[in-house]
MDTraj code that builds the backbone (N, CA, C; nanometers):
import mdtraj as md
import numpy as np

residues = "UNK UNK UNK UNK UNK UNK UNK UNK UNK UNK UNK UNK UNK UNK UNK UNK UNK UNK UNK UNK UNK UNK UNK UNK UNK UNK UNK UNK UNK UNK UNK UNK UNK UNK UNK UNK UNK UNK UNK UNK UNK UNK UNK UNK UNK UNK UNK UNK UNK UNK UNK UNK UNK UNK UNK UNK UNK UNK UNK UNK UNK UNK UNK UNK UNK UNK UNK UNK UNK UNK UNK UNK UNK UNK UNK UNK UNK UNK UNK UNK UNK UNK UNK UNK UNK UNK UNK UNK UNK UNK UNK UNK UNK UNK UNK UNK UNK UNK UNK UNK UNK UNK UNK UNK UNK UNK UNK UNK UNK UNK UNK UNK UNK UNK UNK UNK UNK UNK UNK UNK UNK UNK UNK UNK UNK UNK UNK UNK UNK UNK UNK UNK UNK UNK UNK UNK UNK UNK UNK UNK UNK UNK UNK UNK UNK UNK UNK UNK UNK UNK UNK UNK UNK UNK UNK UNK UNK UNK UNK UNK UNK UNK UNK".split()
xyz = np.array([
    [1.1883, 7.9086, 11.8460],
    [1.0817, 7.8155, 11.8138],
    [1.0565, 7.8211, 11.6642],
    [1.0421, 7.7061, 11.6065],
    [1.0195, 7.6915, 11.4635],
    [0.8695, 7.6981, 11.4364],
    [0.8237, 7.8036, 11.3678],
    [0.6835, 7.8120, 11.3259],
    [0.6798, 7.8338, 11.1759],
    [0.5709, 7.7922, 11.1155],
    [0.5495, 7.8170, 10.9735],
    [0.4475, 7.9295, 10.9640],
    [0.4961, 8.0476, 10.9273],
    [0.4102, 8.1656, 10.9178],
    [0.3245, 8.1596, 10.7931],
    [0.1990, 8.1971, 10.8082],
    [0.1102, 8.2207, 10.6946],
    [0.0302, 8.3460, 10.7251],
    [0.0239, 8.4351, 10.6296],
    [-0.0598, 8.5541, 10.6452],
    [-0.2067, 8.5144, 10.6335],
    [-0.2912, 8.5932, 10.6983],
    [-0.4344, 8.5693, 10.6822],
    [-0.4750, 8.6152, 10.5423],
    [-0.5603, 8.5382, 10.4716],
    [-0.5940, 8.5708, 10.3334],
    [-0.7046, 8.6758, 10.3190],
    [-0.7711, 8.7088, 10.4288],
    [-0.8800, 8.8068, 10.4243],
    [-0.8890, 8.8771, 10.5604],
    [-0.9791, 8.9722, 10.5737],
    [-0.9845, 9.0537, 10.6949],
    [-1.0354, 8.9791, 10.8182],
    [-1.1002, 8.8657, 10.8024],
    [-1.1599, 8.7985, 10.9181],
    [-1.0943, 8.6657, 10.9552],
    [-0.9840, 8.6314, 10.8915],
    [-0.9167, 8.5038, 10.9184],
    [-0.7982, 8.5151, 11.0141],
    [-0.7904, 8.6207, 11.0934],
    [-0.6772, 8.6321, 11.1870],
    [-0.6786, 8.5186, 11.2892],
    [-0.7967, 8.4796, 11.3382],
    [-0.8064, 8.3691, 11.4346],
    [-0.7556, 8.2377, 11.3765],
    [-0.8062, 8.1968, 11.2591],
    [-0.7531, 8.0750, 11.1975],
    [-0.6043, 8.0840, 11.1650],
    [-0.5576, 8.1987, 11.1179],
    [-0.4157, 8.2128, 11.0828],
    [-0.3277, 8.2035, 11.2071],
    [-0.3638, 8.2755, 11.3136],
    [-0.2845, 8.2726, 11.4370],
    [-0.2850, 8.1332, 11.4990],
    [-0.3996, 8.0661, 11.4955],
    [-0.4095, 7.9306, 11.5496],
    [-0.3260, 7.8343, 11.4662],
    [-0.3301, 7.8509, 11.3346],
    [-0.2524, 7.7658, 11.2455],
    [-0.1022, 7.7848, 11.2676],
    [-0.0591, 7.9087, 11.2924],
    [0.0821, 7.9336, 11.3233],
    [0.1212, 7.8562, 11.4488],
    [0.0370, 7.8608, 11.5512],
    [0.0645, 7.7863, 11.6751],
    [0.0699, 7.6362, 11.6485],
    [-0.0216, 7.5865, 11.5688],
    [-0.0241, 7.4434, 11.5372],
    [0.0996, 7.4002, 11.4591],
    [0.1512, 7.4888, 11.3737],
    [0.2666, 7.4533, 11.2908],
    [0.3895, 7.4213, 11.3751],
    [0.4040, 7.4884, 11.4882],
    [0.5183, 7.4620, 11.5770],
    [0.5094, 7.3240, 11.6406],
    [0.3898, 7.2675, 11.6380],
    [0.3665, 7.1365, 11.6982],
    [0.3517, 7.0285, 11.5923],
    [0.3969, 7.0589, 11.4705],
    [0.3983, 6.9602, 11.3638],
    [0.2633, 6.9335, 11.3004],
    [0.1674, 7.0216, 11.3220],
    [0.0336, 7.0031, 11.2646],
    [0.0201, 7.0879, 11.1393],
    [0.0011, 7.0231, 11.0261],
    [-0.0172, 7.0928, 10.8987],
    [-0.1653, 7.0868, 10.8632],
    [-0.2339, 7.1954, 10.8886],
    [-0.3782, 7.2022, 10.8641],
    [-0.4076, 7.3362, 10.7961],
    [-0.4998, 7.3366, 10.7036],
    [-0.5273, 7.4593, 10.6286],
    [-0.6015, 7.5609, 10.7155],
    [-0.5874, 7.6867, 10.6779],
    [-0.6622, 7.7909, 10.7492],
    [-0.8125, 7.7705, 10.7349],
    [-0.8569, 7.7218, 10.6190],
    [-1.0003, 7.6957, 10.6006],
    [-1.0494, 7.5889, 10.6976],
    [-0.9703, 7.4843, 10.7166],
    [-1.0100, 7.3785, 10.8105],
    [-1.0100, 7.4307, 10.9543],
    [-0.9101, 7.5115, 10.9893],
    [-0.9061, 7.5706, 11.1233],
    [-1.0258, 7.6637, 11.1421],
    [-1.0571, 7.7428, 11.0400],
    [-1.1711, 7.8346, 11.0477],
    [-1.3015, 7.7593, 11.0730],
    [-1.3180, 7.6477, 11.0056],
    [-1.4397, 7.5673, 11.0253],
    [-1.4485, 7.5171, 11.1692],
    [-1.3363, 7.4695, 11.2222],
    [-1.3356, 7.4214, 11.3604],
    [-1.3612, 7.5338, 11.4606],
    [-1.3069, 7.6531, 11.4304],
    [-1.3242, 7.7677, 11.5207],
    [-1.4634, 7.8283, 11.5129],
    [-1.5343, 7.8038, 11.4040],
    [-1.6628, 7.8710, 11.3849],
    [-1.6453, 8.0130, 11.3357],
    [-1.5355, 8.0384, 11.2644],
    [-1.5059, 8.1721, 11.2137],
    [-1.6027, 8.2091, 11.1016],
    [-1.6525, 8.3321, 11.1074],
    [-1.7383, 8.3879, 11.0029],
    [-1.6803, 8.5240, 10.9635],
    [-1.7494, 8.5965, 10.8783],
    [-1.7036, 8.7314, 10.8430],
    [-1.7028, 8.8227, 10.9647],
    [-1.7693, 8.7838, 11.0710],
    [-1.7653, 8.8598, 11.1967],
    [-1.6413, 8.8246, 11.2786],
    [-1.5630, 8.7274, 11.2321],
    [-1.4400, 8.6892, 11.3005],
    [-1.4527, 8.5600, 11.3782],
    [-1.3599, 8.5407, 11.4701],
    [-1.3575, 8.4246, 11.5592],
    [-1.4027, 8.4738, 11.6960],
    [-1.5051, 8.4111, 11.7554],
    [-1.5681, 8.4665, 11.8752],
    [-1.4753, 8.5000, 11.9931],
    [-1.3926, 8.4057, 12.0388],
    [-1.3125, 8.4360, 12.1583],
    [-1.1967, 8.3383, 12.1728],
    [-1.1119, 8.3681, 12.2709],
    [-0.9995, 8.2792, 12.3022],
    [-1.0497, 8.1426, 12.3502],
    [-1.1715, 8.1349, 12.3987],
    [-1.2285, 8.0047, 12.4367],
    [-1.2312, 7.9118, 12.3148],
    [-1.2584, 7.9693, 12.1993],
    [-1.2630, 7.8893, 12.0760],
    [-1.1240, 7.8461, 12.0322],
    [-1.0263, 7.9365, 12.0395],
    [-0.8910, 7.8967, 12.0003],
    [-0.8385, 7.7894, 12.0956],
    [-0.8687, 7.8020, 12.2244],
    [-0.8257, 7.6992, 12.3200],
    [-0.8902, 7.5650, 12.2876],
    [-1.0199, 7.5648, 12.2608],
    [-1.0925, 7.4408, 12.2298],
    [-1.0305, 7.3706, 12.1095],
    [-1.0026, 7.4461, 12.0030],
    [-0.9486, 7.3866, 11.8805],
    [-0.8034, 7.3428, 11.9007],
    [-0.7238, 7.4249, 11.9672],
    [-0.5852, 7.3838, 11.9945],
    [-0.5827, 7.2538, 12.0749],
    [-0.6689, 7.2421, 12.1737],
    [-0.6748, 7.1192, 12.2539],
    [-0.7243, 7.0010, 12.1712],
    [-0.8223, 7.0246, 12.0868],
    [-0.8765, 6.9188, 12.0010],
    [-0.7676, 6.8621, 11.9103],
    [-0.6786, 6.9481, 11.8628],
    [-0.5786, 6.9057, 11.7649],
    [-0.4426, 6.8701, 11.8244],
    [-0.4199, 6.9034, 11.9525],
    [-0.2867, 6.8787, 12.0097],
    [-0.2878, 6.7984, 12.1392],
    [-0.4029, 6.7599, 12.1891],
    [-0.4034, 6.6734, 12.3062],
    [-0.4365, 6.7378, 12.4390],
    [-0.4781, 6.8612, 12.4413],
    [-0.5396, 6.9149, 12.5618],
    [-0.4546, 6.9861, 12.6641],
    [-0.3436, 7.0484, 12.6270],
    [-0.2614, 7.1175, 12.7269],
    [-0.2897, 7.2675, 12.7361],
    [-0.3676, 7.3217, 12.6444],
    [-0.3978, 7.4652, 12.6444],
    [-0.5094, 7.4976, 12.7432],
    [-0.5044, 7.6192, 12.7976],
    [-0.6161, 7.6701, 12.8770],
    [-0.6341, 7.8178, 12.8451],
    [-0.7531, 7.8670, 12.8660],
    [-0.7862, 8.0062, 12.8377],
    [-0.7676, 8.0892, 12.9637],
    [-0.7050, 8.2041, 12.9483],
    [-0.6965, 8.3024, 13.0559],
    [-0.7514, 8.4330, 13.0013],
    [-0.8452, 8.4907, 13.0747],
    [-0.9033, 8.6176, 13.0333],
    [-0.8475, 8.7301, 13.1189],
    [-0.8334, 8.8472, 13.0593],
    [-0.7968, 8.9696, 13.1301],
    [-0.9196, 9.0598, 13.1153],
    [-1.0087, 9.0600, 13.2146],
    [-1.1413, 9.1181, 13.1955],
    [-1.1497, 9.2714, 13.1906],
    [-1.0575, 9.3396, 13.2548],
    [-1.0677, 9.4853, 13.2610],
    [-0.9954, 9.5523, 13.1441],
    [-1.0093, 9.6835, 13.1328],
    [-0.9499, 9.7594, 13.0226],
    [-0.7979, 9.7668, 13.0317],
    [-0.7448, 9.7469, 13.1503],
    [-0.6001, 9.7469, 13.1729],
    [-0.5642, 9.6239, 13.2548],
    [-0.4554, 9.5587, 13.2177],
    [-0.4111, 9.4398, 13.2918],
    [-0.3554, 9.4813, 13.4275],
    [-0.3955, 9.4095, 13.5304],
    [-0.3396, 9.4308, 13.6644],
    [-0.1993, 9.3700, 13.6697],
    [-0.1155, 9.4159, 13.7625],
    [0.0192, 9.3579, 13.7738],
    [0.0173, 9.2054, 13.7880],
    [-0.0791, 9.1510, 13.8606],
    [-0.0868, 9.0052, 13.8753],
    [-0.1198, 8.9382, 13.7421],
    [-0.1996, 9.0043, 13.6582],
    [-0.2337, 8.9483, 13.5265],
    [-0.1144, 8.9552, 13.4309],
    [-0.0332, 9.0608, 13.4434],
    [0.0892, 9.0705, 13.3635],
    [0.1829, 8.9552, 13.4009],
    [0.1980, 8.9313, 13.5312],
    [0.2853, 8.8222, 13.5771],
    [0.2302, 8.6863, 13.5368],
    [0.0989, 8.6724, 13.5391],
    [0.0365, 8.5467, 13.4963],
    [0.0649, 8.5206, 13.3489],
    [0.0553, 8.6265, 13.2655],
    [0.0866, 8.6117, 13.1240],
    [0.2321, 8.5707, 13.1072],
    [0.3228, 8.6329, 13.1844],
    [0.4649, 8.5963, 13.1757],
    [0.4829, 8.4477, 13.2060],
    [0.4271, 8.4036, 13.3178],
    [0.4398, 8.2636, 13.3598],
    [0.3787, 8.1694, 13.2566],
    [0.2562, 8.2009, 13.2125],
    [0.1865, 8.1155, 13.1160],
    [0.2614, 8.1090, 12.9833],
    [0.3054, 8.2246, 12.9329],
    [0.3732, 8.2278, 12.8027],
    [0.5067, 8.1544, 12.8091],
    [0.5841, 8.1784, 12.9131],
    [0.7140, 8.1123, 12.9229],
    [0.6977, 7.9609, 12.9330],
    [0.6019, 7.9147, 13.0142],
    [0.5805, 7.7705, 13.0292],
    [0.5348, 7.7094, 12.8964],
    [0.4352, 7.7717, 12.8332],
    [0.3844, 7.7183, 12.7066],
    [0.4946, 7.7158, 12.6001],
    [0.5676, 7.8260, 12.5879],
    [0.6727, 7.8326, 12.4858],
    [0.7858, 7.7357, 12.5154],
    [0.8217, 7.7207, 12.6422],
    [0.9244, 7.6222, 12.6783],
    [0.8789, 7.4803, 12.6449],
    [0.7460, 7.4578, 12.6479],
    [0.6890, 7.3269, 12.6131],
    [0.6654, 7.3121, 12.4625],
    [0.7026, 7.4150, 12.3828],
    [0.6842, 7.4079, 12.2384],
    [0.5447, 7.4418, 12.1911],
    [0.4697, 7.5140, 12.2759],
    [0.3314, 7.5505, 12.2429],
    [0.3179, 7.7021, 12.2311],
    [0.3187, 7.7578, 12.1103],
    [0.2943, 7.9011, 12.0965],
    [0.1586, 7.9403, 12.1561],
    [0.1492, 8.0634, 12.2004],
    [0.0294, 8.1172, 12.2650],
    [-0.0506, 8.1960, 12.1612],
    [-0.1814, 8.1733, 12.1563],
    [-0.2678, 8.2512, 12.0680],
    [-0.3392, 8.3548, 12.1543],
    [-0.3221, 8.4825, 12.1176],
    [-0.3789, 8.5921, 12.1971],
    [-0.4800, 8.6705, 12.1155],
    [-0.5914, 8.7027, 12.1785],
    [-0.6946, 8.7868, 12.1200],
    [-0.6692, 8.9276, 12.1730],
    [-0.6350, 9.0196, 12.0837],
    [-0.5966, 9.1549, 12.1234],
    [-0.6959, 9.2570, 12.0691],
    [-0.6870, 9.3776, 12.1250],
    [-0.7768, 9.4846, 12.0813],
    [-0.7090, 9.6188, 12.1042],
    [-0.7248, 9.7101, 12.0089],
    [-0.6689, 9.8434, 12.0244],
    [-0.5341, 9.8556, 11.9563],
    [-0.4553, 9.9512, 12.0052],
    [-0.3253, 9.9796, 11.9470],
    [-0.2165, 9.9536, 12.0493],
    [-0.1118, 9.8867, 12.0048],
    [0.0065, 9.8654, 12.0886],
    [0.1288, 9.8962, 12.0025],
    [0.2327, 9.9462, 12.0681],
    [0.3545, 9.9858, 11.9984],
    [0.4639, 9.8845, 12.0289],
    [0.5271, 9.8327, 11.9235],
    [0.6299, 9.7314, 11.9437],
    [0.7627, 9.7934, 11.9889],
    [0.8624, 9.7096, 12.0094],
    [0.9913, 9.7530, 12.0625],
    [1.0653, 9.8474, 11.9679],
    [1.0282, 9.8482, 11.8391],
    [1.0903, 9.9391, 11.7428],
    [1.0110, 10.0680, 11.7240],
    [0.9063, 10.0854, 11.8051],
    [0.8256, 10.2063, 11.7962],
    [0.7180, 10.2030, 11.6898],
    [0.6925, 10.0855, 11.6323],
    [0.5913, 10.0716, 11.5272],
    [0.4564, 10.0382, 11.5915],
    [0.3518, 10.1179, 11.5653],
    [0.2198, 10.0864, 11.6199],
    [0.1509, 9.9759, 11.5388],
    [0.0779, 9.8933, 11.6107],
    [-0.0034, 9.7874, 11.5501],
    [-0.1443, 9.8107, 11.6027],
    [-0.2349, 9.8478, 11.5125],
    [-0.3671, 9.8942, 11.5539],
    [-0.4777, 9.8035, 11.5007],
    [-0.5545, 9.7486, 11.5950],
    [-0.6658, 9.6587, 11.5623],
    [-0.7834, 9.6946, 11.6520],
    [-0.8502, 9.8031, 11.6200],
    [-0.9582, 9.8526, 11.7069],
    [-1.0742, 9.7540, 11.7170],
    [-1.0988, 9.6783, 11.6122],
    [-1.2087, 9.5822, 11.6151],
    [-1.1713, 9.4472, 11.6734],
    [-1.0446, 9.4305, 11.7103],
    [-0.9967, 9.3037, 11.7632],
    [-0.9147, 9.2282, 11.6597],
    [-0.8296, 9.1395, 11.7092],
    [-0.7359, 9.0688, 11.6226],
    [-0.6765, 8.9522, 11.7008],
    [-0.6259, 8.8530, 11.6314],
    [-0.5523, 8.7422, 11.6931],
    [-0.4081, 8.7447, 11.6448],
    [-0.3155, 8.7241, 11.7389],
    [-0.1733, 8.7116, 11.7088],
    [-0.1213, 8.5874, 11.7808],
    [-0.0012, 8.5442, 11.7427],
    [0.0610, 8.4278, 11.8054],
    [0.1888, 8.4720, 11.8759],
    [0.2005, 8.4377, 12.0044],
    [0.3211, 8.4667, 12.0815],
    [0.4149, 8.3487, 12.0615],
    [0.5324, 8.3754, 12.0016],
    [0.6185, 8.2657, 11.9587],
    [0.7552, 8.2629, 12.0267],
    [0.7830, 8.3601, 12.1125],
    [0.9118, 8.3607, 12.1799],
    [0.9156, 8.4617, 12.2920],
    [1.0207, 8.4505, 12.3735],
    [1.0422, 8.5495, 12.4793],
    [1.1912, 8.5640, 12.5032],
    [1.2276, 8.6749, 12.5644],
    [1.3661, 8.6984, 12.6054],
    [1.3639, 8.7867, 12.7302],
    [1.4798, 8.8048, 12.7889],
    [1.4931, 8.8901, 12.9084],
    [1.3992, 8.8435, 13.0200],
    [1.3964, 8.7128, 13.0436],
    [1.3132, 8.6599, 13.1510],
    [1.1645, 8.6796, 13.1296],
    [1.1254, 8.6915, 13.0048],
    [0.9841, 8.7100, 12.9736],
    [0.9420, 8.8554, 12.9686],
    [1.0353, 8.9483, 12.9859],
    [1.0011, 9.0913, 12.9791],
    [0.9687, 9.1360, 12.8373],
    [1.0139, 9.0582, 12.7379],
    [0.9908, 9.0912, 12.5985],
    [0.9339, 8.9681, 12.5285],
    [0.8278, 8.9895, 12.4509],
    [0.7561, 8.8807, 12.3848],
    [0.7669, 8.8968, 12.2337],
    [0.7963, 8.7866, 12.1643],
    [0.8011, 8.7861, 12.0183],
    [0.6641, 8.7479, 11.9648],
    [0.6156, 8.8263, 11.8707],
    [0.4807, 8.8096, 11.8168],
    [0.4881, 8.7784, 11.6681],
    [0.4122, 8.6784, 11.6242],
    [0.3879, 8.6527, 11.4824],
    [0.2488, 8.7076, 11.4526],
    [0.2426, 8.8045, 11.3620],
    [0.1178, 8.8755, 11.3331],
    [0.0697, 8.8386, 11.1929],
    [-0.0410, 8.7648, 11.1826],
    [-0.0867, 8.7202, 11.0506],
    [-0.1415, 8.8314, 10.9619],
    [-0.1583, 8.9528, 11.0154],
    [-0.2169, 9.0606, 10.9357],
    [-0.1182, 9.1294, 10.8434],
    [0.0117, 9.1195, 10.8730],
    [0.1081, 9.1986, 10.7977],
    [0.2303, 9.1166, 10.7598],
    [0.2290, 9.0520, 10.6429],
    [0.3423, 8.9689, 10.6039],
    [0.4735, 9.0460, 10.5871],
    [0.4683, 9.1787, 10.5680],
    [0.5922, 9.2560, 10.5551],
    [0.6546, 9.2843, 10.6918],
    [0.5756, 9.2801, 10.7971],
    [0.6239, 9.2992, 10.9343],
    [0.5639, 9.1869, 11.0190],
    [0.5906, 9.0619, 10.9758],
    [0.5206, 8.9460, 11.0319],
    [0.5624, 8.9104, 11.1741],
    [0.6852, 8.9477, 11.2137],
    [0.7306, 8.9174, 11.3488],
    [0.7919, 9.0417, 11.4098],
    [0.7584, 9.0658, 11.5359],
    [0.8138, 9.1793, 11.6087],
    [0.8131, 9.1485, 11.7577],
    [0.8892, 9.2279, 11.8309],
    [0.8994, 9.2140, 11.9764],
    [0.8216, 9.3259, 12.0440],
    [0.7649, 9.2937, 12.1616],
    [0.6884, 9.3924, 12.2367],
    [0.7091, 9.3665, 12.3859],
    [0.7188, 9.4729, 12.4656],
    [0.7300, 9.4528, 12.6103],
    [0.6087, 9.3782, 12.6657],
    [0.6346, 9.2916, 12.7623],
    [0.5308, 9.2064, 12.8224],
    [0.4086, 9.2857, 12.8681],
    [0.4288, 9.3945, 12.9404],
    [0.3151, 9.4715, 12.9932],
    [0.2286, 9.5266, 12.8803],
    [0.2914, 9.5666, 12.7690],
    [0.2134, 9.6158, 12.6549],
    [0.1301, 9.5027, 12.5944],
    [0.1882, 9.3841, 12.5870],
    [0.1134, 9.2694, 12.5347],
    [-0.0067, 9.2408, 12.6246],
    [0.0146, 9.2408, 12.7553],
    [-0.0949, 9.2138, 12.8498],
    [-0.2060, 9.3179, 12.8346],
    [-0.1695, 9.4443, 12.8215],
    [-0.2712, 9.5484, 12.8052],
    [-0.3401, 9.5410, 12.6696],
    [-0.2699, 9.4896, 12.5696],
    [-0.3303, 9.4685, 12.4371],
    [-0.4343, 9.3572, 12.4446],
    [-0.4113, 9.2594, 12.5290],
    [-0.5039, 9.1469, 12.5485],
    [-0.6213, 9.1871, 12.6378],
    [-0.6049, 9.2930, 12.7165],
    [-0.7083, 9.3352, 12.8119],
    [-0.8454, 9.3425, 12.7453],
    [-0.9442, 9.2992, 12.8194],
    [-1.0844, 9.2844, 12.7775],
    [-1.1039, 9.1657, 12.6836],
    [-1.0002, 9.0869, 12.6654],
    [-1.0044, 8.9678, 12.5811],
    [-0.9353, 8.8536, 12.6571],
    [-0.8722, 8.7628, 12.5873],
    [-0.8048, 8.6514, 12.6525],
    [-0.7017, 8.5881, 12.5626],
    [-0.6388, 8.4835, 12.6157],
    [-0.5356, 8.4124, 12.5403],
    [-0.5397, 8.2638, 12.5710],
    [-0.4860, 8.1852, 12.4780],
    [-0.4776, 8.0398, 12.4906],
    [-0.3326, 8.0024, 12.5109],
    [-0.3005, 7.9490, 12.6285],
    [-0.1616, 7.9118, 12.6581],
    [-0.1561, 7.7724, 12.7178],
])
top = md.Topology()
chain = top.add_chain()
for i, resn in enumerate(residues, 1):
    res = top.add_residue(resn, chain, resSeq=i)
    for name in ("N", "CA", "C"):
        top.add_atom(name, md.element.get_by_symbol(name[0]), res)
traj = md.Trajectory(xyz[None], top)
């Protein structure tokens, strides 16, 4: 999938940056400042995946929906739901915006730690959805990495995603 990566310019623009990455795959060229205004992003961040879904639908025609993983750990059914949702969205050319929290280790053994919460964009999959490609607006030197599906689901736990 062709996306135009942009790093977030400050500590609280991960939501606008991740949403903008998703929009870029759909031919939408919009600034992070404009996305931030639509999301209601402040120095406290972007409130929830409900906001990313609302803005993605506003700008792309309404195919996104929010799925929440309410508990601290994703249940097997929630992991499978993420697989199904991500594969369908990505096959349709719609990157997934995920609100994550805590630390997760990618396929190369590199930890990505966002204790206060963070937004990333899911931009690809392989191995039948067992592995997810992530575009991370927080680190332009390690902007894309792969992570096992179950780890991604547990990273999203207590938050949600727009697919």
